C-alpha positions in Angstrom: 26.7 -38.6 -9.1 27.1 -34.8 -9.3 29.4 -32.8 -7.0 26.4 -31.4 -5.1 25.2 -34.9 -4.3 28.6 -35.8 -2.9 28.6 -32.7 -0.7 25.1 -33.4 0.5 26.0 -37.0 1.3 29.1 -35.9 3.3 27.1 -33.4 5.4 24.2 -35.8 5.9 26.6 -38.5 7.1 28.6 -36.2 9.4 29.3 -38.1 12.6 28.4 -36.6 15.9 31.9 -37.1 17.2 33.5 -35.2 14.3 34.2 -31.5 14.7 31.6 -29.2 13.2 33.8 -26.3 12.4 35.8 -25.5 9.3 35.8 -23.3 6.2 33.7 -23.7 3.1 35.3 -22.5 -0.1 32.6 -21.7 -2.7 32.8 -22.1 -6.5 33.2 -18.3 -6.5 36.4 -18.6 -4.3 34.7 -17.1 -1.3 35.8 -18.6 2.1 33.1 -19.0 4.7 34.3 -20.0 8.2 31.7 -21.8 10.3 31.4 -23.3 13.8 28.2 -25.3 13.2 25.8 -26.3 10.5 22.4 -27.7 9.7 21.3 -29.6 6.6 18.3 -29.7 4.3 17.5 -31.2 0.9 19.8 -29.2 -1.5 21.2 -26.7 1.1 23.3 -26.3 4.2 23.0 -23.5 6.7 26.4 -22.4 8.2 26.7 -20.6 11.5 29.6 -18.2 12.0 31.0 -17.2 15.4 31.6 -13.7 14.2 29.5 -11.7 11.7 30.8 -11.0 8.2 31.1 -7.6 6.6 27.3 -7.5 6.1 26.8 -8.3 9.8 25.5 -11.8 8.9 26.2 -14.8 11.2 24.3 -17.4 9.2 24.7 -18.4 5.5 22.4 -20.7 3.5 24.3 -22.3 0.7 23.3 -24.7 -2.0 25.5 -27.8 -2.2 26.3 -27.0 -5.8 28.1 -23.9 -4.6 30.6 -25.8 -2.6 34.1 -26.2 -4.1 36.0 -27.3 -1.0 35.8 -28.0 2.7 38.7 -27.0 5.0 38.8 -28.7 8.4 40.5 -26.4 11.0 40.8 -28.9 13.8 44.1 -30.7 14.2 43.9 -34.5 14.4 45.2 -37.6 12.6 44.2 -38.2 9.0 42.7 -41.6 10.1 39.8 -39.7 11.7 38.5 -38.9 8.2 37.3 -42.6 8.1 34.4 -41.3 10.2 33.4 -39.3 7.1 33.6 -42.3 4.8 37.2 -41.8 3.5 39.5 -44.8 3.2 43.2 -45.3 2.7 44.6 -46.7 -0.5 47.3 -48.4 1.5 46.8 -52.2 2.0 
């Protein structure tokens, strides 16, 4: 599976109870803060709460352009199980 497919799977499986804000870091090292998102086949649209330097509040980004996702909410690591992560501890 390619990286883009993993990102698409993560966003498609995003639980309703999990916060929808964070920061996307692109493969070009651009940080895009967002407060909400919508998905489609091959792309995600990110909504900002403030416009960027171009006065844009929405960004449509291909999953292949995502390098990292930063979660800005503070909560226990165990909450990431909602996104499909699991502990290596037995």
